[in-house]
C-alpha angles and dihedrals in degrees: 000000000000091000093051092049094049100041114008092167097061110077090174090071091055095048095085091052091050090049091052091048090051093050090049089053091051089049090053090051091050090053093052090047091059100258104114095158093055090046091051093050092047092048095048094048091045092052090047091048092049091051092047092051091047096053098076092052097041101053106292111232088005092056117113087219087083085077088068092068096071091046094049091045091050093048090047091053090050099044105027105025137256096285092061091044090052091051090049091050092052090048090050091050089052090052092051090051091051090050090052090053091050091051092051093048091042091227095127115127118248108269124237115280092234095048093102092049090052094057096087099047089040091053092045092051090047091051091048091050090047091050092047091048091049092051090049090050091050092049091046091050091050091050090047090050091050090049090048090049091049091047089049091051091046091048090050091050090046090049091051090049091048090049091049090047091048091051090047091051091046094051097036110127092226124073115259121191126178119200135178124244092279092054096254113146116247101166139017129178129226094262090060093049092049095045099040096039096226125128117239094250089049092055105036112082095023128104118269089227088064103037107021118019095025095141100063114136121222092259093047091049091051091047091048093052093047095049095044091048087061090051093246133130119263125208134177143129114271130189100222129180129235122223088265090056094251113142122234130182113233132182100225126197120183117198123188118225118214134201125230089272091056097251119137109247105166143007126225119207118203111192126184120191106236097165094115091042090052090047091049091047091051090048091050090048090050093048090049089059102032134057110243093207100054101015090234123131114268136223092282091056091048091052091050091048093051091045090051090053090050093048096047098043098032092234092296119138094236089129110024118209134188123222116208124193114198122193123189108235115238093355092147091058091046091050092050093045100048102023137255095279092056089044090055091051089050091053092049091050092050090049091051092051093047092049093048094048094044094052117172095324096073141036118230124203137172107226103169141010096287100000125103132185127211120193110201109208104180105059128147113261092227107092096222096046090042091054091049090051090050092050091048092050092046091050089049090055091048093050092046092052093045091064110103115271112223122201112205099208095039129059091234132125117183129195113203136190128194134203115221132202120188138188137169121247125238102016095170139008114292093016111171135217092242091054092049093050090045092054092047091049091050090051090048091053089051090051091051092050089053091058139264121324097020133142125214128184114209116259127182090244089064091066089055089050090052090052090050091050091052091049091046091052092054092046092047091053089051092043094055091053092043094053096246094138121098130203116235130186133207113195124231112216133201122221092262091056099253119134112255095183143297138257114235113231133177134224131185120228101203113201093227106019097042123217111005122201119238088239088069100049108020094074088052091050092047091052091054139036090270089091089070092054090045094049093049091049094050093048093049092048091048090053092049090049089053090054092052091050090050090052088056091050096255127129118195132162113239122204117208124190116232118204120224090242093055094045091051091059109114093231097041095123092047091050091054094047091046092052091050091049093049095048098035092228122161110254089201089069095050124094120187114207115215128189118231090243089063091060095056096054099082111344095193093050091044092050092049093051094046092048092049094051093040089056087055089057101260119136127215131217127197105228126209091009113200098022099088135044091314119198129169089216088077091059090049099045103033123070092238116167101183142022124207116211113219119241088243090075095042102050101068100023096104094052104027117071095199092049091047092051092050092049092049089053091053091048092050091051091052092047092049090054093044094240130155112247125216117186115206127206098029103165106152137051089238091059092048093048092047090056095044092051090059101034111024094191096045118139115227129206124184150090091294089071107021140351119218109276136176113282090237094066103028092122094064099082097041097101093047091049092054091052093051092048093049092051 
């Protein structure tokens, strides 16, 4: 504006101003485009250039525009750095030297006429700009100090976090190893040093494949390289080695660390010691397949073995095998008689004998409490010869186990017998382990039903028998509820012919099959909970029969069998007393028959129940005396009133001297304890006379005197019985 007022006709004087304005506009555009440093430099140099061009026309060295140089140099130092300010200062010095030369040569252009008048406002403006710039510098410095203080605080917090993280890594219970991209160790924590056994200087700088993950298999190494090449984490269990050479199992996880550009710079290895966990897992796996008591394989192992045979051979009988199931007879009674500890020793002894006799040609397993399995591998391919071999091997096992078992620290010698069920495997294509065990179990049940110490080979008809037993069980359950059972009596007769009492029996009147013998359904009931329902029904019916006899003026003692399962019920005594109270029957005319095996279960509990019921007036008889684990201590401790001699001792007594001697011994024992004696199974006059000659007041029970008959017509054969007895 000053140039236009003073000399409007000289555009050359205005050209520098227009140039400066243009440069300022370009600087503004650079700022908006995101290049503030370039804009600052352009602006500073344009201002300096404008001042320099103005000096010759505003008085040269006398021009107040020289005061702009310090301001521009200071702003340049603040905004563009010292190097630019230094360049600007040297350029300003060069301009001053040129002005001095122009003054000396008097070639300086005439200054504007108003230049002197512009000194005051120019100086004022310069001072204002200097003050504003100073204030801005002070504010900027304060802001910078605050930023520096915040950064310092943040760096201190970050340092504390890093220290805490470093301490956590150092004290972490798992091993932590950091390697570079080439797998060379740069850092290890204390857990690694303690677990691996290396010193820090022995680990750092060495390859991880030598000091850390030195147990990688070929497949694991290939998998590790492939996964890390994709930038992913790798995890697996590795069996590494300590410095001492000891192997440890570690769960290893390798994590890649990346820079801001995404490049992998380091790898972190996290390693957890799972040696004990692996050992515990292996032990659990072993225990799940082996019996801890005997050390033999268990049922699970046997299933896996049979499945493996099926998988390898496809169920074809290319290599026939025979599966034997051996069950210790009366093991429950033995266990209850001698205690669980002795029972366990017995099982271990049986396992040792089976394993020794089987050798390498058979596999032995314990699949239940007292049940063992033997898988015979080398069997003749011919079915008949193979069956003979199986029978021979089974009989060898039975003979071996029948040898007396001697316990060194106990004065005890035990004679055992085992029942054996056998089946071939496979018997057809695609035979299964479940089917084989099912067949062997069916054969074992058949052997048990035949008596102790028996062997049964599976036959197809046995499966049909098992189906019939299952059907019979369902029908018996329904029959008890439907009232299909009938009460039968078999009289007990004194030598003079009078009736001493009667044993209460039960029969089943099946709606389709007619009258079914107890031998057909009692074993099924005893193997299930049906025996409890059956026992309660028989006792209640016996009490009601007693009431009907009393109403007719007759008094007769009734003997009722009690199963071991019913007697072992916790409220057995209360059940008996409650039944007598509900029916009003006379407890003095009731005899409960107990098997010897019942007495050995829990002697204290048995004694308490017998005493409680004896105090109520009920008498007890010891049934099948001499056939179980006989002990005279029962007769001494228990309030027994009667013993019943099993038919086994009666049948051959008149013609067999040994049998007669044994029977006489039993009779003398009963006489010495003052017990009533009832002889079962008396079928001939010779047997009856033999018994009467030795025990004049003996009570006989058998077909010679009376066959079991319905309770409703039991009086009909009384006269005939008396005649037979008198003869």
